MARLOFI-301885 format. One record per residue (C-alpha): x, y, z; residue in three letters. Coordinates in steps of 0.25 Angstrom, whole numbers, plus 5000, padded with zeros to 4 digits. Example, Ala and Ser with C-alpha at 12.3 -4.5 7.8 and 13.67 -1.06 7.14 Angstrom:
BEGIN
504949825031ALA
505549965029SER
REM end
This chain:
BEGIN
509948075102MET
511448095102LYS
512448005108ALA
512848105119GLU
511448125123ARG
511247965125PHE
512547955133GLN
512148065141ALA
510747995144ILE
511447865147VAL
512447925156GLU
511347995164ALA
510347885165TYR
510947755163GLY
510847645152ALA
509347605156ASP
508547685146PRO
507447685156ALA
508147785164ARG
508347875152TRP
507548005149PRO
506247965143GLU
506348085133ALA
507648025128GLU
507547885130ARG
507047845116ASP
508047935109SER
509147865117ALA
508747725114LEU
508547755099ALA
509947815099TRP
510547695108ALA
509947605096ASP
510547685086GLN
511947715092ALA
512147555094GLY
513547535101GLN
513747675106ALA
512447675114ALA
512747535119GLN
514147585124ALA
513547705131ILE
512447615137LEU
513347505142ALA
514147605149GLU
512947665156ALA
512547525159ARG
513847485166ALA
513647625174LEU
512247585178ASP
512647445183VAL
513747515192GLY
512847615197LEU
511747515200ALA
512747425209GLY
512847535219TYR
511647555229PRO
511247705232ALA
511747745245PRO
510647765256LEU
510747885266PRO
511047855280ASP
509947865290ALA
510647985297ALA
510648065284ALA
509248025281PHE
508848075295ALA
509548205294ARG
508848235281ALA
507448205287LEU
507748295299LYS
508248405289GLY
506948395281ALA
506148395293ASP
506848525298ALA
506648595285ALA
505148555285LEU
504848605299ALA
504248745301PRO
505248855305ALA
505048895320ALA
504449035321ARG
505049145329ALA
504249225339ARG
503949365335GLY
504549435323PHE
505949475322ARG
506649545311LEU
507949475307PRO
509249535312GLY
510149615303PHE
511549615306ARG
512349715298LEU
513749655296ASP
514949735290ARG
514849655277PHE
513449695274ARG
513649835279LEU
514949845269ALA
514249785258SER
513049875259GLY
513949995260ALA
514649955248GLY
513349935240LEU
512850075244MET
514250135240ALA
514250065226ALA
512750115224ALA
513150255227CYS
514350255218ALA
513550195207GLY
512450305208VAL
513550415209MET
514250355197PHE
512950355189GLY
512550495192VAL
513950545189THR
514050475176LEU
512650515172THR
512950665174ASP
514250655166ARG
513550585155LEU
512350685155THR
513350805155ALA
514150745143ASP
512850735135ALA
512450875138GLN
513750925134ALA
513650845121ASP
512250905118ALA
512751045121VAL
513951035112LEU
513050975101TYR
512051085101GLN
513251185100ALA
513651125087THR
512251135081LEU
512051245070SER
510551265071GLY
509651365077ILE
510151385091ASP
509251415104ASP
509851555105THR
509451585090GLU
508051535094VAL
507851595108LEU
508451725104GLY
REM end
């Protein structure tokens, strides 16, 4: 165990080894025995804080806050009231939703048109390159083979 980890454990759990995590308790106690004065200084500081915190009682909630919490819990657990008949939820088309939907459709259409235009130009450039490449070949030509 390192000094930093020992100090972190003591700062988090206090000076009493019974409150330290069981997985690290033995190694922390062994390091405290080896470290001597450094460990004792860390533990003394933590004991002073523990004593100071023990002097303050935990505040109790007032009766009104407790009653509100119970009432809220009861309301959350109560079954919801059922409406008579089946109704579809009302959809209100406001200007913001209309504008955002129109903007989304315009962007989608622009993307499709850009993709089609770009694909046609790339295909035309590839075909022109293929024709020019075949024109530079000096092998048997289709006209010689076909007559």
